[in-house]
C-alpha positions as CSV (number, residue, x, y, z in Angstrom):
1,X,95.0,-151.1,-24.2
2,X,91.6,-149.0,-25.0
3,X,89.4,-148.6,-27.8
4,X,87.8,-145.4,-29.3
5,X,85.9,-145.0,-32.5
6,X,87.6,-147.7,-33.5
7,X,91.1,-147.0,-33.2
8,X,93.4,-148.5,-30.3
9,X,94.7,-146.1,-27.5
10,X,97.7,-146.8,-24.9
11,X,97.0,-146.6,-21.6
12,X,100.3,-145.9,-19.5
13,X,101.0,-148.6,-17.3
14,X,100.1,-147.7,-13.4
15,X,103.1,-148.3,-11.4
16,X,102.9,-151.0,-8.9
17,X,105.6,-149.4,-6.3
18,X,105.7,-146.2,-4.7
19,X,108.7,-145.2,-6.7
20,X,108.2,-141.4,-7.3
21,X,110.1,-141.1,-11.2
22,X,107.4,-143.5,-12.2
23,X,104.6,-142.2,-10.6
24,X,105.3,-139.0,-11.9
25,X,106.1,-140.2,-15.6
26,X,102.7,-141.8,-15.2
27,X,100.6,-138.9,-14.3
28,X,102.2,-136.8,-16.8
29,X,101.2,-139.7,-19.4
30,X,97.7,-139.0,-18.4
31,X,98.1,-135.2,-19.1
32,X,98.5,-134.5,-15.1
33,X,102.1,-133.1,-15.2
34,X,101.5,-131.3,-11.6
35,X,101.2,-134.5,-9.8
36,X,104.3,-136.2,-8.8
37,X,103.3,-138.7,-5.6
38,X,101.8,-142.3,-5.8
39,X,97.8,-142.0,-5.2
40,X,96.7,-142.6,-2.1
41,X,95.0,-146.4,-1.7
42,X,91.6,-146.5,-1.4
43,X,90.8,-146.4,2.5
44,X,93.1,-143.3,2.2
45,X,90.4,-142.1,-0.5
46,X,87.4,-142.9,1.7
47,X,88.5,-141.0,4.9
48,X,89.3,-137.6,2.7
49,X,85.7,-137.8,0.5
50,X,84.0,-138.6,3.7
51,X,85.8,-135.5,5.6
52,X,85.2,-133.2,2.6
53,X,81.4,-133.5,2.9
54,X,81.4,-132.2,6.7
55,X,79.9,-128.9,6.6
56,X,81.9,-126.1,8.1
57,X,80.9,-124.5,11.1
58,X,82.8,-121.3,12.1
59,X,81.6,-120.7,15.3
60,X,82.6,-124.3,16.3
61,X,85.5,-124.3,14.2
62,X,84.7,-127.0,12.7
63,X,86.3,-127.5,8.9
64,X,86.7,-130.6,6.6
65,X,90.3,-130.7,7.3
66,X,91.1,-129.2,10.5
67,X,94.1,-130.7,12.5
68,X,94.0,-133.5,9.8
69,X,97.6,-134.1,8.9
70,X,97.5,-133.5,4.8
71,X,100.5,-135.1,2.6
72,X,101.8,-134.1,-0.9
73,X,100.1,-137.1,-2.0
74,X,96.6,-136.7,-0.3
75,X,96.1,-132.7,-1.4
76,X,97.1,-134.1,-5.3
77,X,94.0,-136.4,-4.5
78,X,92.0,-133.4,-3.1
79,X,92.7,-131.5,-6.2
80,X,92.3,-134.1,-8.6
81,X,88.8,-135.1,-7.4
82,X,87.9,-131.2,-6.5
83,X,84.3,-129.4,-7.8
84,X,83.0,-133.1,-8.6
85,X,85.7,-134.0,-10.4
86,X,86.5,-130.8,-12.5
87,X,90.0,-130.9,-10.6
88,X,92.1,-128.0,-10.0
89,X,90.8,-124.4,-11.2
90,X,92.7,-122.8,-13.8
91,X,94.7,-120.1,-13.2
92,X,95.0,-118.6,-16.5
93,X,91.3,-118.3,-16.8
94,X,89.9,-115.7,-15.6
95,X,86.0,-116.9,-15.4
96,X,87.2,-119.6,-13.5
97,X,89.0,-118.1,-10.7
98,X,86.0,-115.5,-10.2
99,X,83.1,-118.3,-10.0
100,X,84.9,-121.4,-9.0
101,X,85.7,-122.0,-5.0
102,X,89.2,-123.4,-4.2
103,X,89.7,-126.4,-2.4
104,X,89.1,-126.3,1.7
105,X,92.3,-126.2,4.0
106,X,91.0,-124.5,6.7
107,X,92.9,-126.0,9.9
108,X,94.6,-128.2,8.0
109,X,98.2,-129.1,9.1
110,X,100.7,-129.1,6.3
111,X,103.8,-128.8,8.0
112,X,106.6,-129.1,6.1
113,X,104.8,-130.5,3.0
114,X,106.0,-130.2,-0.2
115,X,103.5,-128.2,-2.3
116,X,105.6,-127.1,-4.8
117,X,104.2,-125.9,-8.5
118,X,100.5,-127.8,-7.1
119,X,97.7,-125.1,-8.4
120,X,96.1,-124.1,-5.3
121,X,94.8,-120.8,-6.8
122,X,91.6,-120.0,-4.9
123,X,92.6,-122.3,-1.9
124,X,90.2,-121.4,1.4
125,X,93.4,-121.4,3.7
126,X,91.3,-119.1,6.2
127,X,88.1,-117.0,6.7
128,X,86.7,-114.7,3.9
129,X,86.5,-110.9,4.4
130,X,82.9,-111.2,5.3
131,X,83.4,-114.1,7.4
132,X,85.8,-112.3,9.5
133,X,83.5,-109.5,10.1
134,X,81.4,-111.8,12.1
135,X,83.7,-113.5,14.0
136,X,86.0,-113.3,16.8
137,X,90.0,-113.6,16.7
138,X,90.0,-117.2,18.1
139,X,87.8,-118.3,15.2
140,X,89.6,-116.5,12.9
141,X,92.9,-118.7,14.4
142,X,91.1,-121.9,14.1
143,X,90.5,-121.5,10.8
144,X,94.3,-121.0,10.0
145,X,95.9,-123.0,7.8
146,X,99.4,-124.7,9.1
147,X,102.2,-124.3,6.5
148,X,105.3,-123.8,9.1
149,X,107.7,-125.3,6.8
150,X,106.1,-126.1,3.9
151,X,107.9,-125.7,0.3
152,X,105.4,-124.1,-1.8
153,X,108.1,-123.0,-4.4
154,X,106.2,-122.0,-8.0
155,X,102.7,-122.9,-6.2
156,X,99.9,-121.0,-7.9
157,X,98.1,-119.5,-4.7
158,X,96.1,-116.6,-7.2
159,X,93.0,-115.2,-5.2
160,X,93.4,-117.8,-2.2
161,X,92.1,-116.8,1.4
162,X,95.4,-117.0,3.6
163,X,93.9,-115.2,6.6
164,X,95.8,-116.0,9.7
165,X,97.9,-118.5,8.1
166,X,101.6,-119.9,9.3
167,X,103.7,-119.3,6.6
168,X,106.9,-119.0,9.3
169,X,110.0,-120.9,7.2
170,X,108.4,-121.4,4.3
171,X,110.2,-121.5,1.0
172,X,107.5,-119.0,-1.5
173,X,110.3,-119.1,-4.2
174,X,108.3,-117.8,-7.1
175,X,105.2,-118.5,-5.6
176,X,102.1,-116.3,-7.3
177,X,100.1,-114.8,-4.7
178,X,98.4,-112.2,-7.9
179,X,95.3,-110.8,-5.6
180,X,95.8,-113.1,-2.6
181,X,94.1,-112.1,0.4
182,X,97.4,-112.5,2.6
183,X,95.8,-110.7,6.2
184,X,97.6,-111.1,9.6
185,X,99.7,-114.1,8.2
186,X,102.8,-115.1,10.1
187,X,106.0,-115.0,7.6
188,X,108.5,-115.0,10.4
189,X,111.8,-116.1,7.8
190,X,109.5,-117.2,4.6
191,X,111.7,-117.1,1.7
192,X,109.9,-114.8,-0.4
193,X,112.6,-114.1,-3.2
194,X,111.0,-113.6,-6.4
195,X,107.6,-114.2,-5.3
196,X,105.0,-112.2,-7.3
197,X,102.9,-110.8,-5.0
198,X,101.4,-108.3,-7.2
199,X,97.7,-106.7,-6.1
200,X,98.1,-108.7,-2.8
201,X,96.2,-107.8,0.0
202,X,98.9,-107.9,2.9
203,X,97.7,-106.2,5.9
204,X,99.1,-107.2,9.3
205,X,101.2,-109.6,8.2
206,X,103.6,-110.8,11.2
207,X,107.2,-110.1,9.6
208,X,109.8,-111.0,12.2
209,X,110.7,-113.2,14.4
210,X,111.8,-112.5,17.7
211,X,115.0,-111.5,17.1
212,X,113.6,-109.0,14.5
213,X,114.8,-111.6,12.0
214,X,112.4,-110.5,8.6
215,X,111.4,-112.5,5.6
216,X,113.6,-113.2,2.7
217,X,112.5,-110.8,-0.1
218,X,115.2,-110.6,-3.4
219,X,113.8,-109.9,-6.2
220,X,110.0,-109.8,-5.2
221,X,107.7,-107.8,-7.4
222,X,105.8,-105.5,-5.3
223,X,103.6,-104.0,-7.8
224,X,100.5,-102.7,-7.2
225,X,100.8,-103.6,-3.2
226,X,100.4,-101.8,-0.9
227,X,102.9,-101.7,1.4
228,X,101.7,-99.0,4.1
229,X,99.5,-102.0,5.8
230,X,103.0,-104.0,6.4
231,X,104.5,-103.7,9.9
232,X,108.4,-102.8,8.6
233,X,109.1,-101.6,12.0
234,X,108.9,-104.4,13.6
235,X,112.2,-106.1,11.1
236,X,115.2,-105.2,12.2
237,X,117.0,-107.1,9.4
238,X,116.1,-109.3,6.5
239,X,116.6,-112.9,6.2
240,X,118.6,-112.1,3.4
241,X,121.3,-110.4,5.5
242,X,121.0,-112.5,8.2
243,X,121.8,-115.3,5.9
244,X,124.8,-113.5,4.8
245,X,126.1,-112.8,8.2
246,X,125.8,-116.6,9.2
247,X,128.6,-118.6,9.2
248,X,128.7,-122.2,7.2
249,X,128.1,-121.0,3.6
250,X,131.4,-121.5,2.3
251,X,130.2,-124.6,0.1
252,X,128.1,-124.8,-2.8
253,X,124.5,-124.9,-2.3
254,X,120.9,-124.6,-4.2
255,X,118.6,-121.7,-3.5
256,X,115.1,-122.0,-5.5
257,X,116.1,-122.6,-8.8
258,X,119.4,-120.9,-8.2
259,X,122.8,-123.0,-7.8
260,X,125.4,-121.1,-5.8
261,X,128.7,-121.8,-5.8
262,X,132.6,-121.9,-6.0
263,X,134.5,-119.8,-3.5
264,X,132.8,-116.4,-3.8
265,X,129.1,-118.1,-2.0
266,X,129.5,-116.0,0.7
267,X,130.3,-112.7,-1.6
268,X,127.1,-113.6,-3.8
269,X,125.4,-113.8,-0.2
270,X,126.2,-110.4,0.7
271,X,125.4,-109.3,-2.9
272,X,122.1,-110.4,-2.3
273,X,121.8,-109.0,0.7
274,X,122.7,-105.5,-0.7
275,X,120.6,-105.8,-3.3
276,X,117.3,-107.2,-1.2
277,X,117.8,-104.0,1.1
278,X,118.1,-102.0,-1.6
279,X,114.8,-103.3,-3.9
280,X,112.8,-102.8,-0.5
281,X,113.8,-99.1,0.1
282,X,113.1,-98.5,-3.9
283,X,109.7,-100.0,-3.1
284,X,108.9,-98.2,0.1
285,X,110.5,-95.2,-1.0
286,X,107.7,-95.2,-4.1
287,X,105.1,-95.4,-1.6
288,X,106.1,-92.3,0.3
289,X,107.2,-94.3,3.3
290,X,110.7,-92.3,3.9
291,X,111.6,-93.4,7.0
292,X,111.3,-97.2,6.5
293,X,113.0,-96.9,3.2
294,X,115.5,-94.8,4.8
295,X,116.4,-97.4,7.6
296,X,116.8,-100.3,5.0
297,X,118.5,-98.1,2.8
298,X,121.2,-97.6,5.2
299,X,121.6,-101.1,6.1
300,X,122.5,-102.0,2.5
301,X,125.1,-99.3,2.7
302,X,126.5,-101.1,5.7
303,X,126.6,-104.4,4.1
304,X,127.9,-103.0,0.9
305,X,131.1,-102.0,2.9
306,X,131.5,-105.3,4.7
307,X,131.3,-107.0,0.9
308,X,134.1,-104.3,-0.1
309,X,136.1,-105.7,2.8
310,X,135.5,-109.1,1.6
311,X,136.5,-108.2,-1.8
312,X,139.9,-107.1,-0.5
313,X,138.8,-103.4,-1.4
314,X,140.5,-102.0,1.4
315,X,140.5,-98.4,0.6
316,X,136.9,-98.8,-0.6
317,X,136.3,-100.1,2.8
318,X,137.8,-97.5,4.8
319,X,136.6,-94.6,2.6
320,X,133.1,-96.6,3.7
321,X,133.9,-97.0,7.5
322,X,134.4,-93.1,7.5
323,X,131.3,-92.3,5.6
324,X,129.4,-94.1,8.2
325,X,131.0,-93.1,11.3
326,X,131.0,-89.5,10.3
327,X,127.4,-89.3,9.0
328,X,125.6,-92.6,8.6
329,X,126.3,-92.4,4.8
330,X,123.9,-89.7,5.3
331,X,121.2,-91.2,6.8
332,X,122.8,-90.4,10.2
333,X,123.2,-86.4,10.1
334,X,123.3,-86.3,14.1
335,X,126.4,-88.3,13.8
336,X,128.0,-85.2,11.9
337,X,127.0,-82.6,14.5
338,X,127.9,-85.2,17.0
339,X,131.7,-84.8,15.8
340,X,131.3,-81.3,14.6
341,X,131.0,-80.6,18.4
342,X,133.6,-82.9,19.5
343,X,136.0,-81.4,17.5
344,X,135.3,-77.7,18.5
345,X,135.5,-78.8,22.3
346,X,138.2,-80.6,22.1
347,X,140.3,-77.8,20.3
348,X,138.5,-75.3,22.6
349,X,140.2,-77.1,25.7
350,X,143.3,-77.5,24.1
351,X,143.7,-73.9,23.2
352,X,142.6,-73.1,26.7
353,X,145.0,-75.6,28.1
354,X,147.7,-73.5,26.8
355,X,146.7,-70.2,28.3
356,X,146.5,-66.8,27.6
357,X,143.1,-67.1,26.2
358,X,140.1,-66.8,28.1
359,X,137.2,-69.9,28.0
360,X,135.0,-67.4,25.3
361,X,138.1,-66.9,23.4
362,X,139.3,-70.3,22.9
363,X,136.1,-71.0,21.7
364,X,136.0,-68.3,18.9
365,X,139.7,-69.3,18.3
366,X,138.5,-73.4,17.8
367,X,135.4,-72.3,15.7
368,X,137.5,-70.1,13.3
369,X,139.9,-72.4,12.6
370,X,137.4,-74.9,12.0
371,X,135.7,-73.0,9.3
372,X,138.4,-70.6,8.8
373,X,141.2,-72.6,6.9
374,X,143.7,-70.6,8.5
375,X,142.3,-67.4,9.5
376,X,143.5,-66.9,13.0
377,X,142.0,-63.9,15.4
378,X,145.5,-63.6,17.3
379,X,147.6,-61.7,14.9
380,X,150.2,-61.6,17.4
381,X,151.1,-65.7,17.4
382,X,153.7,-67.0,15.8
383,X,153.5,-69.9,13.3
384,X,155.5,-71.9,15.8
385,X,153.0,-71.1,18.6
386,X,151.9,-74.8,19.6
387,X,148.2,-73.1,19.1
388,X,148.9,-72.1,15.7
389,X,150.0,-75.3,15.0
390,X,146.8,-76.9,16.7
391,X,144.6,-74.5,14.9
392,X,146.4,-75.6,11.5
393,X,145.5,-79.0,12.0
394,X,142.3,-78.5,13.5
395,X,141.7,-76.7,9.9
396,X,142.6,-79.6,8.0
397,X,140.5,-81.7,10.4
398,X,137.5,-79.2,9.9
399,X,137.9,-79.7,5.7
400,X,138.0,-83.8,6.3
401,X,135.0,-84.0,7.7
402,X,133.1,-81.1,5.6
403,X,134.1,-83.4,2.7
404,X,132.9,-86.9,4.2
405,X,129.5,-84.7,5.2
406,X,129.3,-84.0,1.8
407,X,129.8,-87.5,-0.1
408,X,128.1,-89.3,2.6
409,X,124.8,-87.3,1.7
410,X,125.7,-87.0,-2.4
411,X,126.3,-90.9,-1.5
412,X,122.3,-91.3,-0.4
413,X,120.5,-88.5,-2.8
414,X,122.2,-89.1,-5.8
415,X,123.1,-92.9,-6.0
416,X,125.8,-95.4,-4.5
């Protein structure tokens, strides 16, 4: 018990064991709900304090925690004692966001560390714009923070500097990157689902791995984010889609704060993959990136077809497959021209094979049969003539192809 103004104030009992639950309750009682880990010992505190006093040198690649393996407990202590004990930057205070400097973690090794829910606003995880103007690429790489496989779920990273940061396979579920400087960051297979990226600068980010698989992006908020500076052309498939196509997701599991379970797990994955591709297509379209938007919209349509099969909607699946085969859902018009020529040339050869027609006559006969719907230029042919029967079949096939063509383009331009 402590006395203050004559009143006795209860001080929470400091845990004696490294029990995470006890420490979490202890920190909460002290008004530090963001702290979860047991406090590091005095020797570790002394070491981190000495490291923090190291003066950065960009030319030599010297930074307080470069190549130092840090744990969550280390980061919590650094935040609690940051700025002479003022603590982490209050992300709700615009003045602090503009005037205070965040904790310097340039070059630190935070691979696989759970940093979820921490306030790392204004964190320095790479060179600033001014520093980059006079630094080499190698110097920029030496300053990059390593967060491969780290959990940054709901972490506050407003106005953080993350130049060349390594975020491969990192969990950025609902991370807050508002106004962050995310330049040339490695985001291969990072989970960006429901991330808040409004106003972030994402120039030159590496989005895909060697196989062309990009990050998870379902429900990302792209407001005021320039997507044109991101190299989406390197992404063959979003991780949302890659995940849905993998085996082994037929059991209950958890994604971020969302529980996914039961018999329809795989169907749910495909539904989310469809939404992710459509959302990205809409965002790209809104910024005038039409070709890229068309690519991801097309992938969404293909996934919708697979989804129809898994939902046992076989009629819908068949129609979707035909739309893809004949017109690529309106995104591959060259396919329609290909099948048009295949039908015309194929029937031209058939008519010529029956004899009595020159190659030119056979071609004209095929062309008019395809479009004429029963109009045959050779009036002396009987209805039982094999060429008339073929012409009737070609007319039906032509009508079917035209219907599919119109349906595909209607699906593209007027909704799915």
